[in-house]
DRENROKOL-901787 format. One record per residue: residue in one letter; residue number from 1; x, y, z of N, C-alpha, C, O in turn. Coordinates in Angstrom, 1 decimal, always signed. Example, Ala and Ser with C-alpha at 12.3 -4.5 7.8 and 13.67 -1.06 7.14 Angstrom:
<nodes>
A/1/+13.2/-5.7/+7.8/+12.3/-4.5/+7.8/+13.2/-3.3/+7.8/+14.2/-3.3/+8.5
S/2/+12.8/-2.2/+7.1/+13.7/-1.1/+7.1/+12.9/+0.0/+7.9/+13.4/+1.1/+8.0
</nodes>
This chain:
<nodes>
M/1/+110.2/-97.6/+157.0/+111.3/-97.5/+158.0/+110.6/-97.1/+159.3/+110.9/-97.8/+160.3
F/2/+109.8/-96.1/+159.4/+109.2/-95.7/+160.6/+107.7/-95.6/+160.6/+107.1/-95.1/+161.5
L/3/+107.1/-96.2/+159.5/+105.7/-96.2/+159.4/+104.9/-96.9/+160.5/+103.8/-96.6/+160.8
Y/4/+105.6/-97.8/+161.2/+105.0/-98.5/+162.3/+104.6/-97.5/+163.4/+103.8/-97.8/+164.3
R/5/+105.2/-96.3/+163.4/+105.0/-95.3/+164.5/+103.7/-94.5/+164.2/+103.2/-93.7/+165.0
L/6/+103.1/-94.8/+163.0/+101.8/-94.1/+162.6/+100.6/-94.9/+162.9/+100.7/-96.2/+163.0
T/7/+99.5/-94.3/+163.1/+98.2/-95.0/+163.3/+97.8/-95.6/+161.9/+98.4/-95.2/+160.9
P/8/+96.9/-96.6/+161.9/+96.5/-97.1/+160.6/+96.0/-96.1/+159.6/+96.3/-96.1/+158.5
S/9/+95.2/-95.1/+160.1/+94.7/-94.1/+159.2/+95.8/-93.2/+158.7/+95.8/-92.7/+157.6
Q/10/+96.8/-92.9/+159.6/+97.9/-92.1/+159.2/+98.8/-92.9/+158.2/+99.3/-92.3/+157.2
Q/11/+98.9/-94.2/+158.4/+99.7/-95.0/+157.4/+99.0/-94.9/+156.0/+99.7/-94.8/+155.0
Q/12/+97.7/-95.1/+156.0/+97.0/-95.0/+154.7/+97.1/-93.7/+154.0/+97.4/-93.6/+152.8
T/13/+97.0/-92.6/+154.8/+97.2/-91.3/+154.2/+98.6/-91.1/+153.7/+98.8/-90.6/+152.7
F/14/+99.6/-91.6/+154.5/+101.0/-91.4/+154.1/+101.2/-92.2/+152.8/+101.9/-91.6/+151.9
I/15/+100.7/-93.4/+152.6/+100.9/-94.1/+151.4/+100.3/-93.3/+150.2/+100.8/-93.3/+149.1
G/16/+99.1/-92.7/+150.4/+98.5/-91.8/+149.4/+99.4/-90.7/+149.0/+99.6/-90.3/+147.9
L/17/+100.0/-90.0/+150.1/+100.9/-88.9/+149.8/+102.2/-89.4/+149.1/+102.7/-88.8/+148.2
A/18/+102.7/-90.6/+149.5/+103.9/-91.2/+148.8/+103.6/-91.5/+147.4/+104.5/-91.2/+146.5
K/19/+102.4/-92.0/+147.1/+102.1/-92.3/+145.7/+102.1/-91.0/+144.8/+102.7/-91.0/+143.7
K/20/+101.6/-89.9/+145.4/+101.6/-88.6/+144.7/+103.0/-88.1/+144.6/+103.4/-87.5/+143.6
F/21/+103.8/-88.2/+145.7/+105.1/-87.7/+145.7/+106.0/-88.4/+144.7/+106.8/-87.7/+144.0
I/22/+105.8/-89.7/+144.5/+106.6/-90.4/+143.5/+106.4/-89.9/+142.1/+107.3/-89.9/+141.2
E/23/+105.2/-89.3/+141.8/+104.9/-88.7/+140.5/+105.5/-87.4/+140.3/+105.5/-86.9/+139.2
V/24/+106.0/-86.7/+141.4/+106.4/-85.3/+141.3/+107.5/-85.1/+140.3/+107.4/-84.1/+139.5
D/25/+108.4/-86.0/+140.2/+109.5/-85.8/+139.2/+109.2/-86.3/+137.8/+110.1/-86.3/+137.0
A/26/+108.0/-86.8/+137.7/+107.5/-87.4/+136.4/+108.3/-88.6/+135.9/+108.1/-89.1/+134.8
I/27/+109.0/-89.2/+136.8/+109.7/-90.5/+136.5/+109.5/-91.4/+137.7/+110.0/-91.1/+138.8
V/28/+108.9/-92.6/+137.4/+108.7/-93.6/+138.5/+109.9/-94.5/+138.3/+109.9/-95.4/+137.4
E/29/+110.8/-94.4/+139.2/+112.0/-95.3/+139.2/+111.7/-96.6/+139.8/+110.7/-96.8/+140.6
V/30/+112.5/-97.6/+139.5/+112.4/-99.0/+140.1/+112.5/-98.9/+141.6/+111.8/-99.5/+142.3
V/31/+113.5/-98.1/+142.1/+113.7/-97.9/+143.5/+112.4/-97.4/+144.2/+112.1/-97.7/+145.4
E/32/+111.7/-96.5/+143.5/+110.5/-95.9/+144.1/+109.4/-97.0/+144.2/+108.7/-97.0/+145.2
A/33/+109.3/-97.8/+143.2/+108.3/-98.9/+143.2/+108.6/-99.9/+144.3/+107.7/-100.3/+145.0
E/34/+109.9/-100.1/+144.5/+110.3/-101.0/+145.5/+110.1/-100.4/+146.9/+109.7/-101.2/+147.8
A/35/+110.2/-99.1/+147.0/+109.9/-98.5/+148.3/+108.5/-98.6/+148.6/+108.1/-98.8/+149.8
L/36/+107.6/-98.5/+147.6/+106.2/-98.6/+147.9/+105.9/-100.1/+148.4/+105.0/-100.3/+149.2
Q/37/+106.6/-101.0/+147.8/+106.4/-102.4/+148.2/+106.8/-102.6/+149.6/+106.2/-103.3/+150.4
R/38/+107.9/-102.0/+150.0/+108.4/-102.1/+151.4/+107.3/-101.4/+152.4/+107.1/-101.9/+153.5
M/39/+106.7/-100.3/+151.9/+105.7/-99.7/+152.7/+104.5/-100.6/+152.9/+103.9/-100.7/+154.0
E/40/+104.1/-101.3/+151.8/+103.0/-102.2/+151.9/+103.3/-103.3/+152.9/+102.5/-103.7/+153.7
A/41/+104.6/-103.8/+152.9/+104.9/-104.9/+153.8/+104.9/-104.4/+155.2/+104.5/-105.1/+156.1
E/42/+105.4/-103.2/+155.4/+105.5/-102.6/+156.8/+104.1/-102.3/+157.4/+103.9/-102.5/+158.6
T/43/+103.2/-101.8/+156.5/+101.9/-101.4/+157.0/+100.8/-102.4/+156.8/+99.7/-102.4/+157.5
G/44/+101.0/-103.3/+155.9/+99.9/-104.3/+155.5/+98.8/-103.6/+154.7/+97.7/-104.2/+154.5
I/45/+99.1/-102.5/+154.1/+98.1/-101.7/+153.3/+98.6/-101.8/+151.8/+99.7/-101.5/+151.5
S/46/+97.7/-102.3/+150.9/+98.0/-102.3/+149.5/+98.0/-100.9/+148.9/+97.0/-100.2/+149.0
A/47/+99.1/-100.5/+148.3/+99.2/-99.2/+147.7/+98.2/-99.1/+146.6/+97.7/-98.0/+146.3
A/48/+97.9/-100.2/+145.9/+96.9/-100.1/+144.8/+95.5/-99.7/+145.3/+94.7/-99.2/+144.5
S/49/+95.2/-100.0/+146.6/+93.9/-99.7/+147.1/+93.8/-98.2/+147.6/+92.8/-97.8/+148.2
V/50/+94.9/-97.5/+147.5/+95.0/-96.1/+148.1/+95.1/-95.1/+147.0/+95.9/-95.3/+146.1
E/51/+94.3/-94.1/+147.0/+94.3/-93.0/+146.1/+95.6/-92.1/+146.3/+95.9/-91.9/+147.5
A/52/+96.2/-91.7/+145.3/+97.3/-90.7/+145.4/+96.8/-89.4/+145.9/+95.8/-88.9/+145.4
L/53/+97.4/-88.9/+146.9/+96.9/-87.7/+147.6/+98.0/-86.5/+147.6/+99.1/-86.8/+147.9
P/54/+97.5/-85.4/+147.2/+98.5/-84.2/+147.3/+98.6/-83.8/+148.7/+97.8/-84.0/+149.5
P/55/+99.8/-83.1/+149.0/+100.0/-82.7/+150.4/+99.2/-81.4/+150.8/+99.8/-80.4/+151.1
T/56/+97.9/-81.5/+150.8/+97.1/-80.4/+151.1/+97.0/-80.3/+152.7/+97.3/-81.2/+153.4
A/57/+96.6/-79.1/+153.1/+96.4/-78.9/+154.6/+95.5/-80.0/+155.2/+95.7/-80.5/+156.3
E/58/+94.4/-80.3/+154.4/+93.5/-81.4/+154.9/+94.2/-82.7/+155.1/+94.0/-83.4/+156.1
H/59/+94.9/-83.1/+154.1/+95.6/-84.4/+154.2/+96.7/-84.4/+155.3/+96.9/-85.4/+156.0
L/60/+97.4/-83.3/+155.4/+98.5/-83.2/+156.4/+98.0/-83.1/+157.8/+98.7/-83.4/+158.7
A/61/+96.8/-82.6/+158.0/+96.2/-82.5/+159.3/+96.1/-83.8/+160.0/+96.0/-83.9/+161.3
V/62/+96.1/-84.9/+159.3/+96.0/-86.3/+159.9/+97.2/-86.5/+160.8/+97.1/-87.3/+161.7
F/63/+98.3/-85.9/+160.4/+99.5/-86.1/+161.2/+99.6/-85.1/+162.3/+100.1/-84.0/+162.2
D/64/+99.0/-85.4/+163.4/+98.7/-84.5/+164.5/+99.6/-84.5/+165.7/+99.3/-83.9/+166.7
T/65/+100.7/-85.2/+165.6/+101.7/-85.2/+166.6/+103.1/-84.9/+166.0/+103.3/-85.1/+164.8
P/66/+104.0/-84.5/+166.9/+105.4/-84.2/+166.4/+106.0/-85.5/+165.8/+106.7/-85.4/+164.8
V/67/+105.8/-86.6/+166.4/+106.4/-87.9/+166.0/+105.8/-88.2/+164.6/+106.6/-88.5/+163.7
S/68/+104.5/-88.1/+164.4/+104.0/-88.5/+163.1/+104.5/-87.5/+162.0/+104.7/-87.9/+160.9
R/69/+104.6/-86.3/+162.3/+105.1/-85.3/+161.4/+106.6/-85.6/+161.0/+106.9/-85.5/+159.8
N/70/+107.4/-85.9/+162.0/+108.8/-86.3/+161.7/+108.8/-87.5/+160.8/+109.7/-87.6/+160.0
V/71/+108.0/-88.5/+161.1/+108.0/-89.7/+160.3/+107.7/-89.4/+158.9/+108.3/-89.9/+158.0
V/72/+106.7/-88.6/+158.6/+106.3/-88.2/+157.2/+107.5/-87.6/+156.5/+107.8/-88.0/+155.4
V/73/+108.2/-86.6/+157.2/+109.3/-86.0/+156.5/+110.4/-86.9/+156.3/+111.0/-86.9/+155.2
L/74/+110.8/-87.8/+157.3/+111.9/-88.7/+157.1/+111.5/-89.7/+156.0/+112.4/-90.0/+155.1
E/75/+110.3/-90.2/+155.9/+109.9/-91.1/+154.9/+109.9/-90.5/+153.5/+110.3/-91.1/+152.5
L/76/+109.5/-89.3/+153.4/+109.5/-88.6/+152.1/+111.0/-88.3/+151.6/+111.3/-88.5/+150.5
L/77/+111.8/-88.0/+152.6/+113.2/-87.8/+152.3/+113.8/-89.1/+151.8/+114.6/-89.2/+150.8
G/78/+113.4/-90.2/+152.4/+113.9/-91.5/+152.0/+113.5/-91.9/+150.6/+114.3/-92.4/+149.8
L/79/+112.2/-91.5/+150.2/+111.8/-91.7/+148.9/+112.6/-90.9/+147.9/+113.0/-91.3/+146.8
A/80/+112.8/-89.6/+148.3/+113.5/-88.7/+147.4/+115.0/-89.1/+147.2/+115.5/-89.0/+146.1
Y/81/+115.6/-89.6/+148.2/+117.0/-90.0/+148.1/+117.2/-91.4/+147.5/+118.3/-91.9/+147.2
G/82/+116.1/-92.2/+147.4/+116.1/-93.5/+146.9/+116.8/-93.7/+145.6/+117.5/-94.7/+145.3
D/83/+116.7/-92.7/+144.7/+117.4/-92.8/+143.4/+118.7/-92.0/+143.4/+119.3/-91.8/+142.3
G/84/+119.2/-91.7/+144.5/+120.5/-91.1/+144.6/+120.6/-89.6/+144.8/+121.5/-89.0/+145.3
E/85/+119.5/-88.9/+144.4/+119.5/-87.4/+144.5/+118.1/-86.9/+144.6/+117.1/-87.6/+144.1
I/86/+117.9/-85.8/+145.2/+116.6/-85.2/+145.3/+116.3/-84.3/+144.1/+117.1/-83.3/+143.9
H/87/+115.3/-84.5/+143.4/+114.9/-83.7/+142.3/+114.3/-82.4/+142.9/+113.8/-82.4/+144.0
P/88/+114.6/-81.2/+142.2/+114.1/-80.0/+142.7/+112.6/-79.9/+143.1/+112.2/-79.3/+144.0
R/89/+111.8/-80.6/+142.3/+110.3/-80.7/+142.6/+110.1/-81.5/+143.9/+109.2/-81.1/+144.7
E/90/+110.9/-82.6/+144.1/+110.7/-83.3/+145.3/+111.2/-82.5/+146.5/+110.5/-82.5/+147.5
N/91/+112.2/-81.7/+146.3/+112.7/-80.8/+147.4/+111.7/-79.8/+147.7/+111.5/-79.5/+148.9
A/92/+111.0/-79.3/+146.7/+110.0/-78.2/+147.0/+108.8/-78.8/+147.8/+108.3/-78.2/+148.7
V/93/+108.4/-80.0/+147.5/+107.3/-80.7/+148.2/+107.7/-80.9/+149.6/+107.0/-80.7/+150.6
I/94/+108.9/-81.5/+149.8/+109.4/-81.8/+151.2/+109.5/-80.5/+152.0/+109.1/-80.5/+153.2
T/95/+110.0/-79.4/+151.4/+110.1/-78.2/+152.1/+108.7/-77.6/+152.5/+108.5/-77.1/+153.6
E/96/+107.8/-77.8/+151.6/+106.4/-77.3/+151.8/+105.8/-78.1/+153.0/+105.2/-77.5/+153.9
V/97/+106.0/-79.4/+153.0/+105.4/-80.2/+154.0/+106.1/-79.9/+155.4/+105.4/-79.7/+156.4
A/98/+107.4/-79.8/+155.4/+108.1/-79.5/+156.6/+107.7/-78.2/+157.2/+107.5/-78.0/+158.4
T/99/+107.6/-77.2/+156.3/+107.1/-75.8/+156.7/+105.7/-75.9/+157.3/+105.5/-75.3/+158.3
S/100/+104.8/-76.6/+156.7/+103.5/-76.7/+157.2/+103.4/-77.4/+158.5/+102.5/-77.2/+159.3
F/101/+104.4/-78.3/+158.8/+104.5/-79.0/+160.1/+105.2/-78.2/+161.1/+105.3/-78.6/+162.3
G/102/+105.8/-77.1/+160.8/+106.5/-76.2/+161.7/+107.9/-76.7/+161.9/+108.5/-76.4/+163.0
I/103/+108.5/-77.5/+161.0/+109.8/-78.0/+161.1/+110.8/-77.0/+160.5/+110.6/-76.5/+159.4
S/104/+111.7/-76.6/+161.3/+112.7/-75.5/+160.9/+113.6/-76.0/+159.8/+113.7/-77.2/+159.5
E/105/+114.1/-75.0/+159.1/+115.0/-75.3/+158.0/+116.2/-76.1/+158.5/+116.7/-77.0/+157.8
G/106/+116.7/-75.7/+159.7/+117.9/-76.4/+160.3/+117.6/-77.9/+160.6/+118.4/-78.7/+160.3
K/107/+116.4/-78.1/+161.2/+116.0/-79.5/+161.5/+115.8/-80.3/+160.2/+116.2/-81.5/+160.1
L/108/+115.2/-79.7/+159.2/+115.0/-80.4/+157.9/+116.4/-80.7/+157.3/+116.5/-81.8/+156.8
Y/109/+117.4/-79.8/+157.4/+118.7/-80.1/+156.9/+119.3/-81.3/+157.6/+119.9/-82.2/+157.0
E/110/+119.2/-81.3/+159.0/+119.7/-82.5/+159.8/+119.0/-83.8/+159.4/+119.6/-84.8/+159.3
M/111/+117.7/-83.7/+159.2/+116.9/-84.9/+158.8/+117.4/-85.4/+157.4/+117.6/-86.6/+157.2
A/112/+117.6/-84.5/+156.5/+118.0/-84.9/+155.1/+119.4/-85.4/+155.2/+119.7/-86.4/+154.5
D/113/+120.3/-84.9/+156.0/+121.7/-85.4/+156.1/+121.6/-86.8/+156.7/+122.3/-87.7/+156.2
W/114/+120.8/-87.1/+157.7/+120.7/-88.4/+158.3/+120.2/-89.4/+157.3/+120.7/-90.5/+157.1
V/115/+119.1/-89.0/+156.5/+118.6/-89.9/+155.5/+119.6/-90.2/+154.4/+119.7/-91.4/+154.0
A/116/+120.3/-89.3/+154.0/+121.4/-89.5/+152.9/+122.4/-90.5/+153.5/+122.8/-91.4/+152.7
R/117/+122.8/-90.3/+154.7/+123.8/-91.3/+155.3/+123.2/-92.7/+155.4/+123.8/-93.7/+155.1
Q/118/+121.9/-92.7/+155.8/+121.2/-94.0/+156.0/+121.1/-94.7/+154.6/+121.3/-95.9/+154.6
V/119/+120.8/-94.0/+153.6/+120.6/-94.6/+152.3/+122.0/-95.1/+151.8/+122.1/-96.2/+151.2
A/120/+123.1/-94.4/+152.1/+124.4/-94.8/+151.7/+124.8/-96.1/+152.4/+125.3/-97.0/+151.8
L/121/+124.5/-96.2/+153.7/+124.8/-97.4/+154.5/+124.0/-98.6/+154.0/+124.5/-99.7/+154.0
T/122/+122.7/-98.3/+153.7/+121.9/-99.4/+153.2/+122.4/-100.0/+151.9/+122.4/-101.2/+151.7
R/123/+122.8/-99.1/+151.0/+123.4/-99.6/+149.7/+124.7/-100.4/+150.0/+124.9/-101.4/+149.4
E/124/+125.5/-99.9/+151.0/+126.7/-100.6/+151.3/+126.4/-102.0/+151.8/+127.0/-103.0/+151.5
A/125/+125.4/-102.1/+152.7/+124.9/-103.4/+153.3/+124.4/-104.3/+152.1/+124.7/-105.5/+152.2
Q/126/+123.7/-103.8/+151.2/+123.2/-104.6/+150.1/+124.4/-105.2/+149.3/+124.2/-106.3/+148.8
R/127/+125.4/-104.4/+149.1/+126.6/-105.0/+148.4/+127.2/-106.2/+149.2/+127.6/-107.2/+148.6
F/128/+127.2/-106.1/+150.5/+127.7/-107.2/+151.3/+126.8/-108.4/+151.1/+127.3/-109.6/+151.0
L/129/+125.5/-108.2/+151.0/+124.6/-109.3/+150.8/+124.7/-110.0/+149.4/+124.3/-111.1/+149.3
Q/130/+125.2/-109.2/+148.5/+125.3/-109.7/+147.1/+126.7/-110.4/+146.9/+126.8/-111.1/+145.8
E/131/+127.6/-110.3/+147.8/+128.9/-110.8/+147.6/+128.9/-112.3/+147.9/+128.1/-112.8/+148.8
D/132/+129.8/-113.1/+147.3/+129.9/-114.5/+147.5/+130.7/-114.9/+148.7/+130.5/-115.9/+149.3
G/133/+131.7/-114.1/+149.0/+132.6/-114.5/+150.1/+133.0/-113.4/+150.9/+133.8/-113.6/+151.8
</nodes>
């Protein structure tokens, strides 16, 4: 969705973080695999060529601007909401990342609310695209 706002090295790191994030709830959903495919299309980076990366301080340091940090959190929220709800382990990772980026609890709540509405609107649009008339 917003990965175009990242540098190529940030995009690659994010895809690594996303791969690890998808494993957090121990269930790789079809929607999560599809999300990785969309990320590949957006960035031109093959997820298969990127190692899964935990959200350590070293990996998160790559995101050195407020915009890049907000992109990471929004994209992780999008992954988490992709299957309809945020698993507690996904929520813990997102909270940890947001805290390490200096994103307040209030702003994180606003971002999560926006992503939830965006996901609902996207699902609604997909229904329109599947209708015959």
